[in-house]
C-alpha positions as CSV (number, residue, x, y, z in Angstrom):
1,X,26.1,9.6,0.8
2,X,26.6,8.0,4.0
3,X,24.2,5.0,5.1
4,X,22.5,7.0,7.8
5,X,21.4,9.3,4.8
6,X,20.4,6.6,2.6
7,X,18.3,5.2,5.2
8,X,16.5,8.6,5.9
9,X,16.0,9.2,2.2
10,X,14.9,5.6,1.5
11,X,12.3,5.9,4.2
12,X,11.3,9.5,2.7
13,X,10.9,7.6,-0.7
14,X,9.1,4.8,0.5
15,X,6.3,6.4,2.7
16,X,5.9,9.6,0.2
17,X,5.7,7.5,-3.0
18,X,2.2,6.5,-1.7
19,X,1.2,8.9,0.6
20,X,-0.4,11.8,-0.9
21,X,2.4,14.3,0.0
22,X,4.9,14.3,-2.8
23,X,7.9,11.9,-3.0
24,X,10.0,14.2,-5.1
25,X,9.3,17.2,-3.2
26,X,9.9,15.4,0.1
27,X,13.1,14.1,-1.2
28,X,14.4,17.7,-2.2
29,X,13.4,18.9,1.1
30,X,15.6,16.0,2.7
31,X,18.4,16.5,0.7
32,X,18.4,20.1,1.5
33,X,18.0,19.4,5.5
34,X,20.7,16.8,5.2
35,X,23.1,18.7,2.8
36,X,23.2,15.7,0.4
37,X,24.0,16.5,-3.1
38,X,22.4,13.6,-4.8
39,X,22.3,15.1,-8.1
40,X,24.5,12.9,-9.5
41,X,23.6,9.7,-7.5
42,X,21.1,8.3,-10.4
43,X,22.0,4.7,-9.1
44,X,20.5,5.7,-5.7
45,X,17.2,7.1,-7.2
46,X,16.8,4.2,-9.6
47,X,17.3,1.6,-6.7
48,X,14.9,3.4,-4.4
49,X,12.3,3.5,-7.2
50,X,12.6,-0.1,-7.9
51,X,12.2,-0.8,-4.3
52,X,8.7,0.9,-4.1
53,X,7.7,-0.9,-7.5
54,X,8.5,-4.3,-5.8
55,X,6.4,-3.1,-2.8
56,X,3.4,-2.2,-5.1
57,X,3.9,-5.6,-6.8
58,X,3.9,-7.6,-3.4
59,X,0.7,-5.8,-2.1
60,X,-1.2,-6.1,-5.2
61,X,0.3,-9.7,-6.5
62,X,-3.0,-11.2,-6.3
63,X,-4.7,-8.7,-8.3
64,X,-1.8,-8.3,-10.9
65,X,-1.9,-12.5,-11.4
66,X,-5.5,-12.2,-11.5
67,X,-5.5,-9.7,-14.6
68,X,-2.7,-11.2,-16.5
69,X,-4.4,-14.6,-16.2
70,X,-7.6,-13.3,-17.4
71,X,-5.6,-11.5,-20.3
72,X,-4.4,-14.8,-21.6
73,X,-7.8,-15.9,-22.3
74,X,-7.5,-13.4,-25.1
75,X,-11.1,-12.2,-24.7
76,X,-12.3,-8.4,-24.2
77,X,-13.2,-9.1,-20.7
78,X,-13.1,-7.1,-17.6
79,X,-9.4,-7.7,-16.9
80,X,-8.6,-6.5,-20.5
81,X,-10.5,-3.6,-20.4
82,X,-8.8,-2.7,-17.0
83,X,-5.2,-3.2,-18.6
84,X,-6.2,-1.2,-21.5
85,X,-7.4,1.6,-19.2
86,X,-4.0,1.6,-17.5
87,X,-2.4,1.7,-20.8
88,X,-4.4,4.6,-21.9
89,X,-3.7,6.7,-18.6
90,X,0.0,6.1,-19.4
91,X,0.1,8.0,-22.6
92,X,0.4,11.6,-21.3
93,X,3.2,10.7,-18.9
94,X,4.9,8.7,-21.5
95,X,4.8,11.7,-24.1
96,X,6.5,13.9,-21.6
97,X,8.9,11.4,-20.4
98,X,9.9,10.9,-24.3
99,X,9.8,14.3,-25.6
100,X,10.4,16.5,-22.7
101,X,12.9,14.5,-20.3
102,X,15.5,17.4,-20.5
103,X,13.1,20.0,-19.8
104,X,11.5,18.2,-16.7
105,X,15.1,17.6,-15.3
106,X,15.8,21.3,-15.4
107,X,13.1,21.9,-12.9
108,X,15.0,19.8,-10.3
109,X,18.3,21.8,-10.9
110,X,16.9,25.2,-10.2
111,X,18.5,27.2,-7.5
112,X,14.9,28.0,-6.0
113,X,13.9,24.3,-6.1
114,X,12.5,24.6,-2.6
115,X,10.4,27.6,-3.3
116,X,9.0,25.6,-6.3
117,X,8.3,22.7,-4.0
118,X,6.5,24.8,-1.5
119,X,4.3,26.4,-4.1
120,X,3.6,22.9,-5.6
121,X,2.8,21.5,-2.2
122,X,0.3,24.2,-1.7
123,X,-1.4,23.1,-5.0
124,X,-1.4,19.5,-3.8
125,X,-3.1,20.8,-0.4
126,X,-5.8,22.4,-2.5
127,X,-6.5,19.6,-4.6
128,X,-6.5,17.1,-1.5
129,X,-8.7,19.6,0.3
130,X,-11.5,19.5,-2.7
131,X,-11.8,15.8,-2.2
132,X,-13.4,16.6,1.2
133,X,-16.5,18.3,-0.4
134,X,-16.6,15.7,-3.4
135,X,-20.0,13.8,-3.7
136,X,-19.1,10.0,-3.7
137,X,-21.0,8.6,-6.8
138,X,-19.3,5.2,-6.6
139,X,-19.0,4.7,-10.2
140,X,-16.7,2.3,-12.3
141,X,-13.4,3.8,-13.6
142,X,-14.4,4.6,-17.4
143,X,-11.7,5.1,-20.4
144,X,-12.5,8.8,-20.2
145,X,-11.8,8.8,-16.4
146,X,-8.5,6.6,-17.1
147,X,-7.2,9.5,-19.5
148,X,-8.0,12.3,-17.0
149,X,-6.3,10.6,-14.4
150,X,-3.3,10.1,-16.4
151,X,-3.2,13.7,-17.2
152,X,-3.2,14.3,-13.4
153,X,-0.4,11.8,-13.1
154,X,1.7,13.8,-15.5
155,X,1.2,17.0,-13.6
156,X,2.8,15.1,-10.9
157,X,6.4,15.5,-12.6
158,X,6.6,18.7,-11.0
159,X,8.6,18.7,-7.6
160,X,5.9,19.1,-4.9
161,X,2.7,17.8,-6.8
162,X,2.0,14.4,-5.3
163,X,1.2,11.6,-8.1
164,X,-0.8,9.5,-5.5
165,X,-2.4,12.7,-4.3
166,X,-3.1,14.0,-7.7
167,X,-4.4,10.6,-9.2
168,X,-6.5,9.5,-6.3
169,X,-8.1,13.1,-5.7
170,X,-8.9,13.3,-9.4
171,X,-10.6,9.9,-9.3
172,X,-12.5,10.8,-6.4
173,X,-13.6,13.9,-7.8
174,X,-14.5,12.2,-11.1
175,X,-16.9,10.0,-8.7
176,X,-14.8,6.9,-8.8
177,X,-15.1,4.2,-5.8
178,X,-12.6,4.9,-3.2
179,X,-11.1,1.5,-3.4
180,X,-11.2,1.3,-6.9
181,X,-9.3,4.7,-7.5
182,X,-6.6,3.8,-5.0
183,X,-5.6,0.3,-6.6
184,X,-5.8,2.0,-10.1
185,X,-3.6,4.9,-9.0
186,X,-0.8,2.3,-7.6
187,X,-1.0,0.1,-10.4
188,X,-0.9,2.8,-13.3
189,X,2.5,3.9,-12.2
190,X,4.6,0.5,-12.2
191,X,5.1,0.6,-16.1
192,X,6.3,4.3,-16.2
193,X,8.5,3.7,-13.2
194,X,10.0,0.5,-14.5
195,X,10.5,2.0,-18.0
196,X,12.2,5.0,-17.1
197,X,14.7,2.9,-14.9
198,X,15.0,0.6,-17.9
199,X,16.0,3.5,-20.0
200,X,18.1,5.1,-17.6
201,X,20.3,1.8,-17.6
202,X,20.0,1.4,-21.0
203,X,21.5,4.8,-21.9
204,X,24.3,4.2,-19.4
205,X,23.5,6.9,-17.0
206,X,23.5,4.6,-14.2
207,X,27.2,4.0,-14.5
208,X,28.2,7.3,-15.7
209,X,27.0,9.1,-12.9
210,X,28.1,9.8,-9.4
211,X,29.2,6.4,-7.7
212,X,27.8,5.0,-4.5
213,X,29.3,2.4,-2.1
214,X,27.3,-0.8,-1.9
215,X,26.1,-0.4,1.6
216,X,24.1,2.9,1.0
217,X,22.3,1.6,-2.2
218,X,21.6,-1.8,0.1
219,X,20.4,0.3,3.1
220,X,18.3,2.6,0.8
221,X,16.7,-0.1,-1.0
222,X,15.4,-1.9,2.1
223,X,14.3,1.3,3.6
224,X,12.2,2.3,0.7
225,X,10.7,-1.1,0.2
226,X,9.7,-1.6,3.9
227,X,8.5,1.8,4.2
228,X,6.6,1.5,0.8
229,X,5.0,-1.7,2.0
230,X,3.5,-0.1,5.0
231,X,2.4,3.2,3.3
232,X,1.0,1.5,0.2
233,X,-1.3,-0.8,2.7
234,X,-2.1,2.2,4.9
235,X,-3.0,4.5,2.1
236,X,-5.8,2.2,0.7
237,X,-7.0,2.0,4.2
238,X,-7.0,5.8,4.5
239,X,-8.5,6.3,1.0
240,X,-11.4,4.1,2.0
241,X,-12.0,5.9,5.1
242,X,-11.8,9.5,3.4
243,X,-9.0,11.0,5.5
244,X,-7.2,12.6,2.7
245,X,-8.1,16.1,4.3
246,X,-5.3,15.5,7.0
247,X,-2.8,15.1,4.2
248,X,-4.1,18.5,2.8
249,X,-3.4,20.0,6.1
250,X,0.1,18.5,6.2
251,X,1.0,19.6,2.6
252,X,-0.2,23.0,3.6
253,X,2.1,23.4,6.5
254,X,5.2,21.8,4.7
255,X,4.5,23.9,1.6
256,X,4.5,27.1,3.7
257,X,7.9,25.8,5.4
258,X,9.4,25.1,2.2
259,X,8.8,28.6,0.6
260,X,10.1,30.3,3.8
261,X,13.2,28.0,3.4
262,X,13.6,28.7,-0.1
């Protein structure tokens, strides 16, 4: 992988991790268009995911600090309940990650990956389109809502299903406040991504798979971090304004393109 390819894929990862257009789907499309065989470049995947985690932490640093400060009071307060809801939302993806990891990885190794991505992007477009007609109740995220949103996140393991799109759209369809569901969607993914990367490091996969030079890794990290920082802040504003319908149209167009390309 060249540094230019790393730059492009890093930007793709950073932008699409937060925008509701599927980061996994766009990375597969990007690799296909660039002719990059990144299947064995686990190091690059870990690095760019780590970059997006860092950008999320930076954007929500005040919220995260406030949550942990309140939790240290060891009371069943609003912050403790919020973290408990995030923990509850992670149960479905945790089960899939622990018991069905190999099955999930096979989805990304199919010869018709672009066809699969295209079909899943159409599903993402449909889900985002539903939010245009959703009635806003502006209710607080309940424990039941948190678990349902967690199920939506689990569906996003399929390449082409947007994680942020699925979780935010589900939250909006449940009637949650726009600003609240955007923040919840971005915070709930921190532990799964960090956990997945730690498991990859501990298993030795990080060093045993295809090696990359230092320059592409640095370029990919910086590209994913800066573009992720921009996309995370932008997405919060877009959700508040209810502009997800435009992403539905975009996913529809790219989905059709991927189907024909596959």
